[in-house]
N, CA, C and O of each residue as an XYZ file, in Angstrom:
400
protein
N     -18.250     -9.787     26.261
C     -18.777    -10.399     26.006
C     -19.349     -9.819     24.087
O     -19.741    -10.424     23.089
N     -18.985     -7.842     24.571
C     -19.173     -7.151     23.946
C     -18.349     -7.410     22.534
O     -18.746     -7.151     21.398
N     -17.100     -7.989     22.926
C     -16.658     -8.219     21.954
C     -17.394     -9.561     20.739
O     -17.778     -9.534     19.570
N     -17.324    -10.296     21.488
C     -17.906    -11.078     21.238
C     -19.097    -11.147     19.822
O     -19.009    -11.618     18.688
N     -20.451    -10.251     20.748
C     -21.454    -10.064     19.725
C     -21.109     -8.889     18.868
O     -22.026     -8.444     18.178
N     -19.958     -8.323     18.799
C     -19.190     -7.146     17.799
C     -19.233     -8.002     16.765
O     -19.985     -7.813     15.809
N     -18.084     -9.459     16.900
C     -17.827     -9.853     16.481
C     -18.987    -10.736     15.394
O     -18.634    -10.728     14.215
N     -20.323    -11.483     15.702
C     -21.533    -11.776     15.170
C     -22.140    -11.026     14.801
O     -23.168    -11.386     14.227
N     -21.878     -9.720     14.909
C     -22.608     -8.124     15.265
C     -22.268     -8.119     12.804
O     -22.944     -8.054     11.778
N     -20.526     -8.259     13.320
C     -19.322     -8.483     11.671
C     -20.022     -8.854     10.728
O     -20.483     -8.140      9.837
N     -20.156    -10.105     10.879
C     -19.694    -11.527     10.758
C     -21.477    -12.178      9.597
O     -21.607    -12.958      8.654
N     -22.329    -11.423     10.291
C     -24.125    -11.331     10.076
C     -23.621     -9.601      8.602
O     -23.592     -9.450      7.380
N     -23.385     -8.868      9.699
C     -23.029     -7.897      8.392
C     -22.413     -8.011      6.792
O     -23.097     -7.637      5.840
N     -21.424     -8.416      6.668
C     -21.400     -9.264      5.887
C     -21.676    -10.331      5.012
O     -21.109    -10.707      3.986
N     -22.787    -10.797      5.703
C     -22.778    -12.346      5.270
C     -24.175    -12.094      4.391
O     -24.464    -12.784      3.413
N     -24.993    -11.002      4.892
C     -26.223    -10.690      4.496
C     -26.057     -9.580      2.759
O     -26.386     -9.739      1.583
N     -25.112     -8.124      3.869
C     -24.659     -7.578      2.552
C     -23.827     -7.783      1.663
O     -23.931     -7.128      0.626
N     -22.764     -8.746      1.805
C     -22.906     -9.216      0.808
C     -23.583    -10.576      0.114
O     -23.837    -10.114     -0.998
N     -23.794    -11.224      0.095
C     -25.716    -12.052     -0.211
C     -25.927    -10.950     -1.966
O     -25.751    -11.163     -3.166
N     -26.483     -9.552     -0.920
C     -27.494     -9.112     -1.310
C     -26.819     -8.212     -2.240
O     -27.591     -7.982     -3.171
N     -25.497     -7.493     -2.412
C     -25.063     -7.598     -3.765
C     -24.030     -8.150     -4.379
O     -23.323     -7.751     -5.304
N     -24.031     -8.893     -3.897
C     -23.334     -9.207     -5.314
C     -24.090    -10.861     -5.541
O     -23.486    -11.896     -5.820
N     -25.328    -10.717     -5.356
C     -26.299    -10.896     -5.940
C     -26.584    -10.384     -7.967
O     -26.744    -10.953     -9.047
N     -26.440     -8.212     -7.092
C     -26.455     -7.725     -8.176
C     -25.951     -8.153     -9.793
O     -26.477     -8.436    -10.869
N     -24.425     -7.986     -9.138
C     -23.503     -8.191     -9.966
C     -24.592     -9.643    -11.402
O     -25.114     -9.480    -12.504
N     -24.426    -10.802    -10.518
C     -24.178    -11.546    -11.308
C     -24.902    -12.120    -11.920
O     -24.763    -13.127    -12.614
N     -25.996    -11.314    -11.630
C     -27.566    -11.674    -12.029
C     -27.220    -10.447    -13.669
O     -27.083    -10.851    -14.823
N     -27.179     -9.362    -13.322
C     -26.141     -8.367    -14.682
C     -25.568     -8.728    -16.184
O     -25.804     -8.318    -17.320
N     -24.327    -10.118    -15.353
C     -23.753     -9.963    -15.821
C     -24.227    -11.325    -16.683
O     -23.644    -11.676    -17.709
N     -25.536    -12.136    -16.028
C     -24.754    -13.346    -16.173
C     -26.859    -13.010    -17.810
O     -27.428    -13.661    -18.686
N     -26.954    -12.075    -17.345
C     -27.923    -11.188    -18.636
C     -27.450    -11.286    -19.653
O     -27.912    -12.071    -20.481
N     -25.861    -10.140    -20.023
C     -25.219    -10.141    -20.525
C     -24.235    -11.610    -21.158
O     -23.379    -11.611    -22.042
N     -24.576    -12.370    -20.608
C     -24.049    -13.553    -21.044
C     -22.683    -13.674    -20.678
O     -21.922    -14.327    -21.392
N     -22.386    -13.249    -19.892
C     -21.033    -13.563    -19.661
C     -20.616    -14.597    -18.450
O     -20.899    -14.367    -17.274
N     -19.987    -15.631    -18.844
C     -19.635    -16.940    -17.205
C     -19.492    -15.954    -16.221
O     -18.885    -14.883    -16.257
N     -20.108    -16.454    -15.389
C     -20.149    -15.858    -14.257
C     -18.477    -16.891    -12.765
O     -17.619    -16.760    -11.892
N     -19.393    -17.924    -13.843
C     -18.002    -19.069    -12.439
C     -16.815    -18.720    -13.114
O     -15.772    -18.888    -12.481
N     -16.733    -18.213    -14.410
C     -14.781    -18.334    -14.622
C     -14.759    -16.855    -14.640
O     -13.722    -16.317    -15.027
N     -15.890    -16.028    -14.227
C     -15.389    -14.404    -14.035
C     -15.604    -13.544    -12.682
O     -15.123    -12.498    -12.245
N     -16.465    -14.394    -12.272
C     -16.944    -13.625    -11.247
C     -16.722    -13.405     -9.347
O     -17.308    -12.664     -8.557
N     -15.623    -14.411     -9.154
C     -14.945    -13.900     -8.695
C     -14.360    -12.651     -8.257
O     -13.924    -12.387     -7.137
N     -14.418    -11.727     -9.550
C     -13.446     -9.948     -9.522
C     -14.586     -9.549     -8.466
O     -14.312     -8.867     -7.479
N     -16.366    -10.187     -8.832
C     -16.835     -8.854     -8.389
C     -16.957     -9.319     -7.330
O     -16.973     -8.398     -6.514
N     -17.075    -10.443     -6.772
C     -17.555    -11.154     -5.701
C     -16.388    -10.087     -4.972
O     -16.949     -9.115     -4.467
N     -14.715    -10.079     -4.804
C     -13.608     -9.065     -4.063
C     -13.972     -7.798     -3.870
O     -13.655     -7.240     -2.820
N     -14.836     -7.011     -5.040
C     -15.764     -5.683     -5.056
C     -16.558     -5.637     -4.692
O     -16.957     -4.473     -4.693
N     -17.348     -6.426     -4.195
C     -18.360     -6.195     -3.552
C     -17.809     -6.230     -1.482
O     -18.087     -5.395     -0.621
N     -17.047     -7.451     -1.356
C     -16.418     -7.325     -0.220
C     -15.387     -6.296      0.789
O     -15.249     -6.088      1.995
N     -14.573     -5.648     -0.930
C     -13.517     -4.047     -0.673
C     -15.170     -3.198     -0.362
O     -15.174     -2.599      0.713
N     -15.619     -3.166     -0.636
C     -17.402     -2.162     -0.409
C     -17.775     -1.572      0.660
O     -18.031     -0.440      1.071
N     -17.704     -3.702      1.351
C     -18.502     -3.356      1.973
C     -17.701     -3.413      3.482
O     -18.238     -3.326      4.586
N     -16.334     -3.576      3.200
C     -15.724     -3.476      4.162
C     -15.048     -1.748      4.694
O     -14.847     -1.299      5.823
N     -14.818     -1.042      3.128
C     -15.307      0.449      3.384
C     -16.318      0.601      4.093
O     -15.885      0.889      5.209
N     -17.771      0.574      4.125
C     -19.038      1.276      4.166
C     -18.642      0.651      6.055
O     -18.813      1.539      6.890
N     -18.143     -0.806      6.649
C     -17.623     -0.781      7.679
C     -17.033      0.201      8.516
O     -17.451      0.624      9.594
N     -16.014      0.510      7.889
C     -15.432      0.733      8.352
C     -15.767      2.527      8.430
O     -15.038      3.110      9.232
N     -16.669      3.310      7.765
C     -16.703      3.992      7.395
C     -17.306      4.442      8.603
O     -16.795      4.868      9.639
N     -18.937      4.197      8.146
C     -20.262      4.260      8.680
C     -20.487      2.940     10.140
O     -20.716      3.149     11.331
N     -20.322      1.781      9.480
C     -20.897      1.045     10.276
C     -20.723      0.229     11.977
O     -21.554     -0.416     12.616
N     -19.517      0.539     12.255
C     -18.593      0.324     13.017
C     -18.314      1.444     14.371
O     -17.457      1.396     15.253
N     -19.234      2.281     14.162
C     -19.745      3.226     15.093
C     -21.216      3.140     16.255
O     -21.524      3.597     17.356
N     -21.930      2.085     14.989
C     -23.150      1.320     15.816
C     -23.277      0.983     16.144
O     -24.457      0.972     16.494
N     -22.136     -0.219     16.853
C     -21.542     -1.763     17.559
C     -21.744     -2.105     19.274
O     -22.305     -1.200     19.891
N     -21.597     -2.545     19.564
C     -21.509     -2.681     20.838
C     -20.651     -2.297     21.716
O     -20.849     -1.832     22.838
N     -19.123     -2.629     20.843
C     -18.105     -2.363     20.586
C     -17.223     -0.759     21.076
O     -16.415     -0.276     20.282
N     -17.422     -0.269     22.037
C     -16.824      0.969     21.888
C     -15.392      0.984     22.737
O     -15.429      1.662     23.763
N     -14.017      0.257     22.405
C     -12.758      0.201     23.193
C     -12.368      1.301     21.423
O     -12.867      1.898     20.470
N     -10.927      0.809     22.200
C      -9.518      1.542     20.900
C      -9.651      1.050     20.063
O     -10.104     -0.094     20.071
N      -9.190      1.924     18.532
C      -9.167      0.996     17.268
C     -10.355      1.357     16.544
O     -10.511      1.117     15.347
N     -11.287      2.004     17.370
C     -12.534      2.128     16.807
C     -12.444      4.210     15.981
O     -12.900      5.280     16.384
N     -11.524      3.757     14.611
C     -11.802      5.238     13.903
C     -12.143      5.043     12.527
O     -12.516      3.909     12.226
N     -12.081      6.124     11.411
C     -12.286      6.083     10.278
C     -11.526      5.666      9.758
O     -10.578      5.390     10.493
N     -11.304      5.294      8.191
C     -10.324      5.732      7.093
C      -9.869      6.529      6.606
O     -10.326      7.497      5.998
N      -9.005      6.239      6.799
C      -8.225      7.918      6.235
C      -8.804      7.700      4.822
O      -8.678      6.634      4.220
N      -9.785      9.345      4.077
C     -10.128      9.636      2.824
C      -9.339      9.043      1.894
O      -9.804      8.002      1.430
N      -8.080      9.461      1.403
C      -7.321      8.884      0.434
C      -6.562      7.299      0.978
O      -5.566      6.771      0.485
N      -7.265      6.877      1.943
C      -7.086      4.835      1.603
C      -8.815      4.868      0.902
O      -8.906      5.117     -0.300
N      -9.908      4.651      1.586
C     -10.845      5.398      1.395
C     -11.454      5.395     -0.324
O     -12.479      4.960     -0.849
N     -10.992      5.668     -0.516
C     -10.959      6.766     -2.801
C     -10.020      5.455     -3.136
O     -10.560      4.473     -3.646
N      -9.335      5.450     -2.995
C      -8.616      4.124     -3.135
C      -9.260      2.963     -3.010
O      -9.315      2.244     -4.008
N     -10.082      2.389     -1.378
C     -10.367      1.549     -1.950
C     -11.316      1.028     -2.975
O     -11.238      0.047     -3.714
N     -12.362      2.071     -2.807
C     -14.094      2.202     -3.398
C     -13.453      1.985     -5.462
O     -14.110      1.573     -6.418
N     -11.844      2.525     -5.403
C     -11.585      2.856     -6.864
C     -11.716      1.580     -7.132
O     -12.772      1.104     -7.550
N     -10.708      0.934     -6.927
C     -10.389     -0.628     -6.908
C     -11.973     -1.427     -7.271
O     -12.274     -2.006     -8.315
N     -12.667     -1.264     -6.258
C     -13.594     -1.847     -6.209
C     -14.346     -1.875     -6.826
O     -15.221     -2.735     -6.728
N     -14.350     -0.549     -8.138
C     -15.165     -0.259     -9.053
C     -14.555     -1.258    -10.534
O     -15.134     -1.976    -11.349
N     -12.729     -0.734    -10.280
C     -12.352     -1.367    -11.311
C     -13.120     -3.129    -11.403
O     -13.855     -3.610    -12.266
N     -12.541     -3.756    -10.078
C     -12.698     -4.720     -9.974
C     -14.232     -5.675    -10.025
O     -14.133     -6.862    -10.334
N     -15.849     -4.995     -9.656
C     -17.128     -5.088    -10.048
C     -17.397     -4.932    -12.119
O     -18.332     -5.245    -12.856
N     -15.849     -4.214    -12.395
C     -16.655     -3.913    -13.632
C     -15.607     -4.583    -14.697
O     -15.614     -4.158    -15.852
N     -14.406     -5.976    -14.187
C     -13.951     -5.903    -14.817
C     -13.806     -8.098    -15.500
O     -12.967     -8.570    -16.266
N     -14.843     -8.744    -14.873
C     -15.438     -9.388    -15.852
C     -15.945     -9.455    -17.404
O     -15.695    -10.346    -18.215
N     -16.758     -8.223    -17.610
C     -17.074     -7.556    -18.836
C     -15.546     -7.673    -19.670
O     -15.425     -8.269    -20.740
N     -14.611     -7.098    -19.070
C     -13.537     -6.848    -20.475
C     -12.529     -8.359    -19.600
O     -11.321     -8.385    -19.836
N     -12.825     -8.918    -19.135
C     -12.593     -9.990    -18.693
C     -12.545    -10.804    -19.969
O     -11.627    -11.482    -20.430
N     -13.794    -10.562    -20.432
C     -14.322    -11.712    -20.706
C     -14.413    -11.085    -22.125
O     -13.779    -11.790    -22.910
N     -15.043     -9.881    -22.803
C     -14.346     -9.751    -23.924
C     -12.054     -9.971    -24.261
O     -11.191    -10.273    -25.086
N     -12.155     -9.789    -23.693
C     -10.332    -10.022    -23.678
C      -9.948    -11.867    -23.747
O      -8.931    -12.290    -24.297
N     -10.419    -12.274    -23.444
C      -9.590    -13.743    -23.367
C     -10.547    -14.948    -23.753
O     -10.239    -16.138    -23.692
N     -12.195    -14.238    -24.304
C     -12.963    -15.512    -25.392
C     -12.642    -14.595    -27.242
O     -13.022    -15.142    -28.277
């Protein structure tokens, strides 16, 4: 039962945070005149990577599941994923300039 509750918790966390954090770059890029329908997918992937790192390093320790496999991401992997996420979040303006 704890596993099911934790899965529901993960789905809600990802849905709520992706909605909130995904709206911010979309709003900024639309104000800058960047076509978010064309290039916005990169920022969404960046947001999901950030949420994944946040969950694995902080949020998984406050849930219902207390079984095996609960550990933080290695620091090097966390840094690499955060850098990739930042690059993906900043890529729509770059793609817009290069491809238009």
